[in-house]
N, C-alpha and C positions, 0 to 999 in steps of 0.2 A: 503493500499499499504506500509506504513511504517513497519507494523507488518510482512508482507511477506518478506520485505527486511531484517529486523533485524533477522528473524528466518529462513532465506534461507538455513543455514547449517543443521537444523533439518529435517531429513527425514520424510515425512508424512506417518502415519500409522493410522488405525482405533483405535488403543490403546491410541493415544494422547487425544481423546475425554474424556476418563475415567480415565486418570492419574491425580491424585491430589497429589501434593507434594509442599513443602514450595517453592522450587526453580523452579518449573514447569511453567516457563513463557510461553513457547509455547502452551501448552494446554490451559492455561488460556486465551490467546490471542484468540485461536480458538473459545472458548465458548463465550467470550465477543463480538467477531464479529458477531456470530449468533444471540446473544441477541440484539445487536444494530440493525442488519438488521430486526429482527422481530419487534422491537419497531418502527422502521422507517416505515415498512410496515403497522403496525397497525395505526399509526398517519396519513399516506397518505390515507388509506382506509377511515378513519373516515372523513377527509377533503373532499374526494371526494363524500362522501355519505351525507354531510351536505347540506341542501338546499341553494340555492344561495341567496345572500344578495339582499334585495329589493332596487332598485334605482328609486325613483319617482321624477318626475320634477314637478315644480309648473306649472300651465296652462299658455300657451302662450296666446298672444292677439287674435289669430284666435279662439282658443278654448273658451276663455272668450266670444268673439262675438257670437259664436255658442250657447253657454250657455244663453246668454241674449235673444236670439231670441226664444229659447225653453221656458225659464222662462216667457217671456211676454204672451205666450199662455197658460200657465199652471194654473194660478190663485191661486197658493199655496204660501202665503207670506213667509213661512219659508224657502222655497227653494231658496230665494234670497240670503241666507248666502253663497251660492256657489260663489258669486262674491267677497268674501273677499280675495281670492288668496291664501288661506292656505290649500286648498284641491286639490286633484288630480280628474280628470274626467275620466269616462269611458263612451263613447258614443256608441250607438247601430249602426248597419251597415247603416241604413238610415239617420243617423244624425238628427233625430227628437225626441230623447230622451237620457238622460244621468243619471248617478248617480255620487254623489260626495263622496270621501272617504279620509281617512287618515290611515297611517299604524303606529301602536304604539306597539313595540316589535313584537310578533307574531300575533297580533290582526289587522285585516283588517276591519275598522269600517266605514260603510256607514251612513250618516245622512239622516234619513228618507227613503221613498220609492223612487224608480226611478222618475225622473221628465220627464213628457211627457205623450203621450197617453197610457192608461192602456194596450192596446193590445201589446205594446213594452216592457213591463216589464219583461216578461219572458225571452227574450233573454238576457237582461242586468243581471238579477239575476243569471242565469246559467253561464253566461261568467264570472262574478265576482267571483262566487263560484270556477270555474275552475282555475281562476288566483291565488286566495289565496291558493288553494290546490297545485298548481305549486311550490309556495314558502314555502310550509309546514306552511301556516298561518291559522288562525282561522277567517273565514268570519263572520261578525256581522252586522246586520242592527239595527241601534238604532232608536227608535221612529217610527217603522213600523206601518202602518195602518191596520186596519181590512180588508180593500179592497184588500190587497195582500196576506193575510194569506195563501190561498190555493196555491199560486205560491211558497211561501217560504217553505211550507211543502213538495211540489213536488220536490223542489230543494234539499231537505235533511236537512233543517234548523230545529231547535227546537224552539218552542215559549216559552218565558220567560217573565212574566209580572214583571216589575220593578217599576211601579208607575202609576199614573193617571193624566190626564190633567183636570183641573178644567174648567167648562164652567158656566158662570154666566149670568143670564138674566138681563142685565144692565137697562131695563125699570122698573123692579120691585126691584133692589137691593137698600138697604138702611143701614145706619149704626146706625138705631134706633132699640132699643129693646135688650132683655138679650141674644138673640141668637148669637149676633155678639160682645158680650162684650170683648172676647179675642182679636178679630180683632182691636176693637177700642183702646184697651190698647196698642197694638203693634203699631198702627198708632201714637198714642200720644208719645210714647217713641221715635219713629223714628223722629217725628217733633221736639222733644226736642233736639235731637242730631244734628239737622240742615238739615235733609233729605228733599228733596222736590220731588214733582212728577209732571211731565208735559208731554203731548202728543206732540211729535215733528213730524211734517209732513215730 
């Protein structure tokens, strides 16, 4: 607006766009205006094409109660981590299964398989993938079991092994013998540093 006001006495012609002179303020103003407009248009387009920011709320008391009910029937001890209050829940339409997740950067990370009847997992896995895609996120299931591998593959996930879970036969386990020498040394060092172990009900 200021430019148009200041250069109102300069008659417009196509030649103004191509005139380069030391004192050619009006042509310089025209080119700068177009450059600013193009830059603004580019920034606005990038902003509109950017995925929406994720706004996730901590679970409310009703969601925690629904989760408790499903957890009581699940029999999976690690699933009780859902009640820490630091994860968001996604329930299925019947409210008899859910999954717990957190968003870190672009990664949408589910802890374990969905909790609830196995026949309800597919709906949750597909819906979670759809939600993450909507926000241009990367859907991840951490510590997924072999039980759901086919469902994850059907939903377009890739399987990546990142470790193993140790299973110990406690009835036959002993700290005697050379096979567990490293374990005994580690235990002795931990005890010397004041570490203790106890099972808390």
